[in-house]
C-alpha positions in Angstrom: 0.0 0.1 0.2 3.1 2.3 0.7 3.9 2.0 -2.8 0.8 3.0 -4.0 0.9 6.1 -2.1 3.1 7.5 -4.1 0.8 7.7 -7.2 -2.2 9.0 -5.3 -2.9 12.6 -4.6 -2.7 13.3 -1.0 -5.8 15.1 -0.8 -7.6 12.8 -3.0 -6.2 9.8 -0.9 -7.2 11.6 2.2 -10.9 12.4 1.0 -11.3 8.8 0.4 -10.2 7.5 3.2 -12.8 9.6 5.2 -15.5 8.7 3.3 -14.5 5.1 3.5 -14.5 5.1 7.4 -17.9 7.3 7.2 -19.3 4.5 5.6 -18.2 1.8 8.0 -19.7 3.9 10.7 -23.0 3.7 9.2 -22.2 0.5 8.2 -21.7 -0.4 11.9 -24.6 2.3 12.9 -27.2 0.1 10.8 -26.0 -3.2 12.6 -26.6 -1.9 16.1 -29.9 0.3 15.6 -30.7 -3.6 14.0 -30.0 -5.7 17.1 -31.1 -3.0 19.9 -34.3 -2.6 18.2 -34.9 -6.9 17.4 -34.2 -7.0 21.3 -36.5 -4.6 22.0 -39.4 -6.4 19.9 -38.6 -9.8 21.1 -37.6 -9.6 23.9 -39.2 -6.7 25.9 -42.2 -5.8 24.1 -45.0 -6.7 26.7 -47.7 -8.7 26.0 -51.3 -8.6 27.6 -50.5 -9.9 31.7 -52.7 -12.7 32.6 -54.2 -12.4 36.2 -51.9 -14.5 37.3 -48.7 -13.3 36.7 -49.9 -9.5 37.2 -47.0 -8.3 39.3 -43.9 -10.8 36.4 -46.0 -8.8 33.4 -45.6 -5.2 35.2 -41.6 -5.9 35.7 -41.5 -6.8 32.2 -43.5 -4.2 31.4 -41.6 -1.5 33.3 -38.1 -3.3 31.7 -39.6 -2.8 28.7 -40.1 1.0 28.8 -36.9 1.2 30.0 -34.9 -0.7 27.1 -37.4 1.1 25.1 -35.8 5.2 26.8 -32.7 3.6 26.5 -33.3 2.5 22.8 -34.7 5.9 21.3 -31.9 7.8 23.3 -29.3 5.9 21.5 -30.7 5.7 18.7 -31.6 9.6 18.7 -27.9 10.5 19.7 -26.0 8.0 17.5 -28.5 9.6 14.9 -27.4 13.3 14.8 -23.4 11.8 15.3 -24.1 9.9 12.1 -25.7 13.1 10.0 -23.2 15.4 11.1 -20.2 12.8 10.4 -21.7 12.4 6.9 -22.0 16.6 6.8 -18.5 16.8 7.8 -17.2 14.6 5.2 -19.4 15.1 2.1 -20.5 19.0 2.5 -19.1 21.0 5.2 -15.1 19.5 4.2 -14.8 20.2 0.5 -15.9 24.2 1.4 -13.9 24.5 4.6 -10.8 22.9 2.0 -12.0 25.6 -0.3 -12.4 28.9 1.9 -9.4 27.9 4.0 -7.1 27.5 0.0 -8.5 30.9 -1.0 -7.3 32.1 2.4 -3.9 31.1 2.2 -3.8 32.1 -1.8 -5.0 35.5 -0.7 -2.4 35.9 2.0 0.0 34.6 0.0 -0.3 36.9 -2.7 -0.3 40.0 -0.1 3.0 39.1 1.6 4.3 39.1 -2.5 2.8 42.6 -2.9 4.8 43.4 0.0 8.2 41.4 -1.4 7.9 43.6 -4.4 7.1 47.0 -2.4 10.3 46.7 -0.6 12.2 45.9 -3.1 10.7 48.5 -5.1 12.0 50.7 -2.2 14.9 49.3 -1.5 16.0 50.0 -5.3 14.8 53.7 -4.8 17.1 54.5 -2.1 19.9 52.6 -3.4 19.6 54.7 -7.3 
């Protein structure tokens, strides 16, 4: 892989690397959400309680509600994280990079102009 790095533009390599990390993050997110919600559906979703097991049914319902709250919280927070990760990789990163490049180009031009002015002043003072 080190041999191929010399052939690939570093900026393109970095962008591709970030995108592959995001896709991996998204795949882990989808799998984790599937596991959490399948666990909730099959283990904690309460059915109608029988009269003989009211206490056990209440415990199951309480555990189910706790797991439901946990599932909703984890899903909401992780969804926000994945959305911002995707926005950063695909949207904000390129626009931020372009803005930074323009700012650096402007800074370099200003420095070159100052150098020319200083050289012109020096040449005028020597004459």
